[in-house]
N, CA, C and O atoms as CSV, one atom per row, in Angstrom:
chain,resi,resn,atom,element,x,y,z
A,1,MET,N,N,165.049,105.512,105.376
A,1,MET,CA,C,165.214,106.074,104.040
A,1,MET,C,C,163.813,106.387,103.459
A,1,MET,O,O,162.961,105.501,103.404
A,2,THR,N,N,163.583,107.593,103.045
A,2,THR,CA,C,162.339,108.001,102.464
A,2,THR,C,C,162.465,107.878,100.949
A,2,THR,O,O,163.457,108.323,100.372
A,3,ILE,N,N,161.471,107.281,100.305
A,3,ILE,CA,C,161.493,107.103,98.877
A,3,ILE,C,C,160.414,107.907,98.239
A,3,ILE,O,O,159.279,107.889,98.713
A,4,ALA,N,N,160.717,108.623,97.168
A,4,ALA,CA,C,159.726,109.435,96.501
A,4,ALA,C,C,158.702,108.557,95.792
A,4,ALA,O,O,159.022,107.505,95.238
A,5,LEU,N,N,157.486,109.019,95.829
A,5,LEU,CA,C,156.387,108.311,95.131
A,5,LEU,C,C,156.443,108.611,93.613
A,5,LEU,O,O,156.832,109.707,93.210
A,6,PRO,N,N,156.066,107.665,92.813
A,6,PRO,CA,C,156.005,107.951,91.366
A,6,PRO,C,C,154.954,109.026,91.074
A,6,PRO,O,O,153.998,109.204,91.829
A,7,THR,N,N,155.154,109.737,89.960
A,7,THR,CA,C,154.272,110.788,89.544
A,7,THR,C,C,153.651,110.412,88.187
A,7,THR,O,O,153.820,109.292,87.705
A,8,ALA,N,N,152.950,111.345,87.598
A,8,ALA,CA,C,152.387,111.096,86.274
A,8,ALA,C,C,153.480,110.981,85.222
A,8,ALA,O,O,153.243,110.399,84.164
A,9,GLU,N,N,154.668,111.514,85.479
A,9,GLU,CA,C,155.773,111.505,84.519
A,9,GLU,C,C,156.821,110.434,84.891
A,9,GLU,O,O,157.659,110.106,84.051
A,10,THR,N,N,156.804,109.880,86.114
A,10,THR,CA,C,157.841,108.946,86.527
A,10,THR,C,C,157.215,107.644,87.036
A,10,THR,O,O,156.020,107.588,87.327
A,11,ARG,N,N,158.041,106.600,87.136
A,11,ARG,CA,C,157.670,105.326,87.735
A,11,ARG,C,C,158.854,104.735,88.417
A,11,ARG,O,O,159.982,105.184,88.212
A,12,TRP,N,N,158.629,103.738,89.221
A,12,TRP,CA,C,159.728,103.029,89.940
A,12,TRP,C,C,160.341,101.995,88.978
A,12,TRP,O,O,159.675,101.438,88.105
A,13,ARG,N,N,161.655,101.772,89.191
A,13,ARG,CA,C,162.390,100.709,88.543
A,13,ARG,C,C,163.376,100.148,89.511
A,13,ARG,O,O,164.111,100.909,90.141
A,14,CYS,N,N,163.431,98.810,89.665
A,14,CYS,CA,C,164.436,98.201,90.520
A,14,CYS,C,C,165.780,98.294,89.848
A,14,CYS,O,O,165.918,97.921,88.683
A,15,THR,N,N,166.786,98.791,90.569
A,15,THR,CA,C,168.131,98.980,90.005
A,15,THR,C,C,168.872,97.632,89.819
A,15,THR,O,O,169.835,97.549,89.057
A,16,LEU,N,N,168.416,96.603,90.515
A,16,LEU,CA,C,169.130,95.300,90.468
A,16,LEU,C,C,168.623,94.465,89.334
A,16,LEU,O,O,169.426,93.932,88.568
A,17,CYS,N,N,167.291,94.321,89.183
A,17,CYS,CA,C,166.753,93.383,88.196
A,17,CYS,C,C,165.958,94.063,87.050
A,17,CYS,O,O,165.628,93.414,86.057
A,18,GLY,N,N,165.665,95.324,87.191
A,18,GLY,CA,C,164.939,96.053,86.152
A,18,GLY,C,C,163.416,95.995,86.235
A,18,GLY,O,O,162.724,96.519,85.362
A,19,ASN,N,N,162.890,95.354,87.294
A,19,ASN,CA,C,161.437,95.265,87.513
A,19,ASN,C,C,160.803,96.649,87.462
A,19,ASN,O,O,161.316,97.596,88.058
A,20,LEU,N,N,159.687,96.761,86.749
A,20,LEU,CA,C,158.907,98.003,86.696
A,20,LEU,C,C,157.504,97.867,87.223
A,20,LEU,O,O,156.771,98.853,87.283
A,21,THR,N,N,157.109,96.665,87.608
A,21,THR,CA,C,155.652,96.435,87.841
A,21,THR,C,C,155.263,95.860,89.212
A,21,THR,O,O,154.093,95.971,89.581
A,22,ARG,N,N,156.161,95.262,89.977
A,22,ARG,CA,C,155.737,94.571,91.183
A,22,ARG,C,C,156.608,94.979,92.363
A,22,ARG,O,O,157.804,94.691,92.395
A,23,PHE,N,N,155.989,95.660,93.343
A,23,PHE,CA,C,156.733,96.129,94.529
A,23,PHE,C,C,155.878,95.959,95.786
A,23,PHE,O,O,154.661,96.140,95.740
A,24,ASP,N,N,156.519,95.610,96.918
A,24,ASP,CA,C,155.859,95.661,98.211
A,24,ASP,C,C,156.269,96.995,98.851
A,24,ASP,O,O,157.457,97.272,99.018
A,25,VAL,N,N,155.284,97.807,99.204
A,25,VAL,CA,C,155.509,99.155,99.723
A,25,VAL,C,C,155.062,99.224,101.161
A,25,VAL,O,O,153.907,98.926,101.468
A,26,THR,N,N,155.968,99.616,102.059
A,26,THR,CA,C,155.631,99.860,103.471
A,26,THR,C,C,155.540,101.377,103.632
A,26,THR,O,O,156.497,102.108,103.377
A,27,ARG,N,N,154.338,101.833,104.070
A,27,ARG,CA,C,154.141,103.280,104.191
A,27,ARG,C,C,153.412,103.607,105.456
A,27,ARG,O,O,152.632,102.795,105.955
A,28,SER,N,N,153.651,104.798,105.992
A,28,SER,CA,C,152.901,105.326,107.113
A,28,SER,C,C,152.020,106.480,106.555
A,28,SER,O,O,152.450,107.284,105.728
A,29,ALA,N,N,150.809,106.508,107.041
A,29,ALA,CA,C,149.880,107.551,106.573
A,29,ALA,C,C,149.105,108.122,107.751
A,29,ALA,O,O,148.751,107.400,108.683
A,30,ARG,N,N,148.852,109.381,107.703
A,30,ARG,CA,C,147.983,110.067,108.647
A,30,ARG,C,C,146.741,110.472,107.838
A,30,ARG,O,O,146.845,111.230,106.874
A,31,THR,N,N,145.595,109.975,108.227
A,31,THR,CA,C,144.367,110.169,107.398
A,31,THR,C,C,143.187,110.592,108.255
A,31,THR,O,O,143.153,110.381,109.468
A,32,VAL,N,N,142.231,111.192,107.583
A,32,VAL,CA,C,140.911,111.438,108.174
A,32,VAL,C,C,139.949,110.631,107.316
A,32,VAL,O,O,139.953,110.769,106.093
A,33,GLU,N,N,139.134,109.800,107.927
A,33,GLU,CA,C,138.208,108.976,107.201
A,33,GLU,C,C,136.750,109.248,107.662
A,33,GLU,O,O,136.479,109.424,108.850
A,34,PHE,N,N,135.869,109.273,106.720
A,34,PHE,CA,C,134.435,109.408,106.988
A,34,PHE,C,C,133.891,108.005,106.985
A,34,PHE,O,O,133.888,107.333,105.954
A,35,LEU,N,N,133.421,107.548,108.162
A,35,LEU,CA,C,132.856,106.204,108.264
A,35,LEU,C,C,131.334,106.290,108.301
A,35,LEU,O,O,130.753,107.131,108.989
A,36,HIS,N,N,130.708,105.395,107.541
A,36,HIS,CA,C,129.262,105.302,107.542
A,36,HIS,C,C,128.879,103.926,108.145
A,36,HIS,O,O,129.293,102.871,107.663
A,37,PHE,N,N,128.099,103.994,109.181
A,37,PHE,CA,C,127.655,102.777,109.861
A,37,PHE,C,C,126.245,102.459,109.451
A,37,PHE,O,O,125.388,103.342,109.460
A,38,ASP,N,N,125.980,101.226,109.092
A,38,ASP,CA,C,124.560,100.850,108.808
A,38,ASP,C,C,123.854,100.525,110.134
A,38,ASP,O,O,124.488,100.553,111.189
A,39,LEU,N,N,122.616,100.234,110.091
A,39,LEU,CA,C,121.815,100.015,111.283
A,39,LEU,C,C,122.269,98.756,112.018
A,39,LEU,O,O,121.984,98.635,113.210
A,40,ALA,N,N,122.940,97.838,111.392
A,40,ALA,CA,C,123.445,96.625,112.027
A,40,ALA,C,C,124.805,96.899,112.670
A,40,ALA,O,O,125.354,96.026,113.342
A,41,GLY,N,N,125.349,98.092,112.473
A,41,GLY,CA,C,126.645,98.421,113.095
A,41,GLY,C,C,127.854,98.169,112.226
A,41,GLY,O,O,128.982,98.384,112.671
A,42,GLU,N,N,127.654,97.714,110.986
A,42,GLU,CA,C,128.772,97.453,110.055
A,42,GLU,C,C,129.249,98.797,109.470
A,42,GLU,O,O,128.417,99.614,109.074
A,43,SER,N,N,130.541,99.035,109.409
A,43,SER,CA,C,131.054,100.293,108.913
A,43,SER,C,C,131.622,100.171,107.500
A,43,SER,O,O,132.051,99.108,107.052
A,44,LYS,N,N,131.600,101.301,106.838
A,44,LYS,CA,C,132.163,101.390,105.486
A,44,LYS,C,C,132.865,102.747,105.368
A,44,LYS,O,O,132.276,103.773,105.710
A,45,VAL,N,N,134.099,102.766,104.895
A,45,VAL,CA,C,134.800,104.025,104.696
A,45,VAL,C,C,134.281,104.651,103.370
A,45,VAL,O,O,134.430,104.062,102.299
A,46,GLU,N,N,133.687,105.822,103.464
A,46,GLU,CA,C,133.138,106.484,102.310
A,46,GLU,C,C,134.035,107.588,101.771
A,46,GLU,O,O,133.970,107.903,100.583
A,47,GLU,N,N,134.857,108.174,102.603
A,47,GLU,CA,C,135.783,109.176,102.161
A,47,GLU,C,C,137.058,109.066,102.945
A,47,GLU,O,O,137.042,108.775,104.141
A,48,THR,N,N,138.206,109.305,102.250
A,48,THR,CA,C,139.516,109.316,102.920
A,48,THR,C,C,140.245,110.529,102.464
A,48,THR,O,O,140.320,110.816,101.269
A,49,GLU,N,N,140.805,111.274,103.448
A,49,GLU,CA,C,141.644,112.379,103.157
A,49,GLU,C,C,143.046,112.092,103.723
A,49,GLU,O,O,143.193,111.907,104.931
A,50,VAL,N,N,144.052,112.054,102.882
A,50,VAL,CA,C,145.415,111.772,103.344
A,50,VAL,C,C,146.023,113.074,103.748
A,50,VAL,O,O,146.182,113.974,102.923
A,51,LEU,N,N,146.376,113.195,105.039
A,51,LEU,CA,C,147.014,114.422,105.594
A,51,LEU,C,C,148.514,114.390,105.408
A,51,LEU,O,O,149.132,115.407,105.090
A,52,ALA,N,N,149.107,113.203,105.610
A,52,ALA,CA,C,150.540,113.031,105.433
A,52,ALA,C,C,150.812,111.576,105.112
A,52,ALA,O,O,150.140,110.684,105.630
A,53,GLU,N,N,151.807,111.330,104.249
A,53,GLU,CA,C,152.144,109.979,103.885
A,53,GLU,C,C,153.626,109.895,103.641
A,53,GLU,O,O,154.214,110.770,103.005
A,54,THR,N,N,154.240,108.824,104.156
A,54,THR,CA,C,155.681,108.559,103.975
A,54,THR,C,C,155.884,107.149,103.543
A,54,THR,O,O,155.394,106.226,104.193
A,55,VAL,N,N,156.596,106.949,102.462
A,55,VAL,CA,C,156.972,105.596,102.029
A,55,VAL,C,C,158.229,105.265,102.791
A,55,VAL,O,O,159.259,105.925,102.651
A,56,GLU,N,N,158.124,104.198,103.624
A,56,GLU,CA,C,159.253,103.839,104.477
A,56,GLU,C,C,160.222,102.891,103.739
A,56,GLU,O,O,161.436,103.022,103.897
A,57,SER,N,N,159.715,101.956,102.950
A,57,SER,CA,C,160.572,101.087,102.212
A,57,SER,C,C,159.817,100.481,101.008
A,57,SER,O,O,158.589,100.392,100.992
A,58,VAL,N,N,160.590,100.082,100.035
A,58,VAL,CA,C,160.052,99.461,98.831
A,58,VAL,C,C,160.852,98.222,98.566
A,58,VAL,O,O,162.078,98.281,98.470
A,59,ARG,N,N,160.173,97.084,98.445
A,59,ARG,CA,C,160.885,95.815,98.183
A,59,ARG,C,C,160.452,95.301,96.840
A,59,ARG,O,O,159.256,95.252,96.554
A,60,CYS,N,N,161.384,94.920,96.015
A,60,CYS,CA,C,161.062,94.364,94.678
A,60,CYS,C,C,160.551,92.964,94.814
A,60,CYS,O,O,161.189,92.126,95.452
A,61,ARG,N,N,159.399,92.691,94.220
A,61,ARG,CA,C,158.801,91.393,94.298
A,61,ARG,C,C,159.547,90.343,93.436
A,61,ARG,O,O,159.374,89.147,93.670
A,62,TRP,N,N,160.347,90.747,92.475
A,62,TRP,CA,C,161.056,89.854,91.616
A,62,TRP,C,C,162.324,89.338,92.242
A,62,TRP,O,O,162.548,88.128,92.279
A,63,CYS,N,N,163.188,90.256,92.752
A,63,CYS,CA,C,164.501,89.843,93.285
A,63,CYS,C,C,164.606,90.032,94.758
A,63,CYS,O,O,165.651,89.710,95.323
A,64,ASN,N,N,163.581,90.540,95.438
A,64,ASN,CA,C,163.583,90.718,96.890
A,64,ASN,C,C,164.476,91.825,97.369
A,64,ASN,O,O,164.675,91.945,98.578
A,65,ALA,N,N,165.023,92.632,96.512
A,65,ALA,CA,C,165.897,93.729,96.940
A,65,ALA,C,C,165.068,94.781,97.672
A,65,ALA,O,O,163.957,95.110,97.259
A,66,VAL,N,N,165.620,95.297,98.752
A,66,VAL,CA,C,164.946,96.299,99.546
A,66,VAL,C,C,165.625,97.698,99.281
A,66,VAL,O,O,166.846,97.851,99.303
A,67,ASP,N,N,164.766,98.647,99.043
A,67,ASP,CA,C,165.217,100.052,98.822
A,67,ASP,C,C,166.236,100.182,97.723
A,67,ASP,O,O,167.201,100.937,97.840
A,68,GLN,N,N,166.018,99.434,96.638
A,68,GLN,CA,C,166.897,99.537,95.487
A,68,GLN,C,C,166.114,100.041,94.269
A,68,GLN,O,O,166.359,99.609,93.142
A,69,VAL,N,N,165.165,100.964,94.510
A,69,VAL,CA,C,164.386,101.496,93.410
A,69,VAL,C,C,164.853,102.908,93.071
A,69,VAL,O,O,165.385,103.638,93.908
A,70,GLU,N,N,164.631,103.254,91.814
A,70,GLU,CA,C,164.895,104.616,91.366
A,70,GLU,C,C,163.693,105.106,90.567
A,70,GLU,O,O,162.904,104.311,90.057
A,71,LEU,N,N,163.568,106.401,90.468
A,71,LEU,CA,C,162.497,106.979,89.628
A,71,LEU,C,C,163.017,107.129,88.245
A,71,LEU,O,O,164.082,107.713,88.042
A,72,VAL,N,N,162.279,106.606,87.255
A,72,VAL,CA,C,162.659,106.764,85.861
A,72,VAL,C,C,161.437,107.361,85.120
A,72,VAL,O,O,160.311,107.294,85.613
A,73,ALA,N,N,161.672,107.921,83.977
A,73,ALA,CA,C,160.645,108.515,83.166
A,73,ALA,C,C,159.674,107.440,82.632
A,73,ALA,O,O,160.093,106.356,82.227
A,74,ARG,N,N,158.394,107.762,82.643
A,74,ARG,CA,C,157.409,106.868,82.022
A,74,ARG,C,C,157.510,107.034,80.498
A,74,ARG,O,O,157.788,108.130,80.013
A,75,PRO,N,N,157.286,105.950,79.747
A,75,PRO,CA,C,157.280,106.078,78.307
A,75,PRO,C,C,156.206,107.056,77.873
A,75,PRO,O,O,155.069,106.984,78.341
A,76,GLY,N,N,156.556,107.966,76.983
A,76,GLY,CA,C,155.562,108.910,76.451
A,76,GLY,C,C,155.258,110.046,77.375
A,76,GLY,O,O,154.462,110.911,77.008
A,77,ALA,N,N,155.842,110.109,78.565
A,77,ALA,CA,C,155.502,111.189,79.512
A,77,ALA,C,C,155.994,112.543,78.983
A,77,ALA,O,O,155.345,113.567,79.198
A,78,GLU,N,N,157.105,112.548,78.314
A,78,GLU,CA,C,157.617,113.847,77.788
A,78,GLU,C,C,156.686,114.394,76.691
A,78,GLU,O,O,156.397,115.590,76.653
A,79,GLU,N,N,156.219,113.501,75.798
A,79,GLU,CA,C,155.306,113.910,74.728
A,79,GLU,C,C,153.985,114.410,75.301
A,79,GLU,O,O,153.454,115.428,74.857
A,80,ALA,N,N,153.433,113.652,76.339
A,80,ALA,CA,C,152.163,114.059,76.926
A,80,ALA,C,C,152.297,115.417,77.596
A,80,ALA,O,O,151.368,116.220,77.507
A,81,ALA,N,N,153.387,115.708,78.251
A,81,ALA,CA,C,153.629,116.988,78.903
A,81,ALA,C,C,153.682,118.103,77.845
A,81,ALA,O,O,153.115,119.175,78.050
A,82,GLU,N,N,154.337,117.863,76.756
A,82,GLU,CA,C,154.410,118.881,75.659
A,82,GLU,C,C,153.010,119.137,75.083
A,82,GLU,O,O,152.670,120.283,74.790
A,83,GLU,N,N,152.201,118.092,74.917
A,83,GLU,CA,C,150.835,118.263,74.386
A,83,GLU,C,C,150.014,119.127,75.325
A,83,GLU,O,O,149.287,120.012,74.873
A,84,GLN,N,N,150.119,118.886,76.621
A,84,GLN,CA,C,149.300,119.648,77.564
A,84,GLN,C,C,149.755,121.120,77.562
A,84,GLN,O,O,148.924,122.018,77.702
A,85,GLN,N,N,151.021,121.367,77.410
A,85,GLN,CA,C,151.544,122.741,77.384
A,85,GLN,C,C,151.091,123.429,76.087
A,85,GLN,O,O,150.873,124.640,76.072
A,86,GLY,N,N,150.958,122.695,75.055
A,86,GLY,CA,C,150.615,123.317,73.734
A,86,GLY,C,C,149.137,123.585,73.588
A,86,GLY,O,O,148.739,124.227,72.615
A,87,ARG,N,N,148.305,123.128,74.501
A,87,ARG,CA,C,146.869,123.358,74.405
A,87,ARG,C,C,146.441,124.734,74.714
A,87,ARG,O,O,145.248,125.036,74.663
């Protein structure tokens, strides 16, 4: 089951307990990373480009429900969108 990621206008909500803030997300990603190695050989990721990403499952941290999330509107998202359009 693929689950849509939240956007600037939406967020996740657990349909069983109402949780809006705590989720364990299992995802697969295909990325290109720029690694910088120091002279001692230690690496640090300096840039990451996500080529593809799929959310495989979302588990609610409060009630442990798996894949029971829905996208709901963020508070104030409608007003913010109207302000941006009116500029």
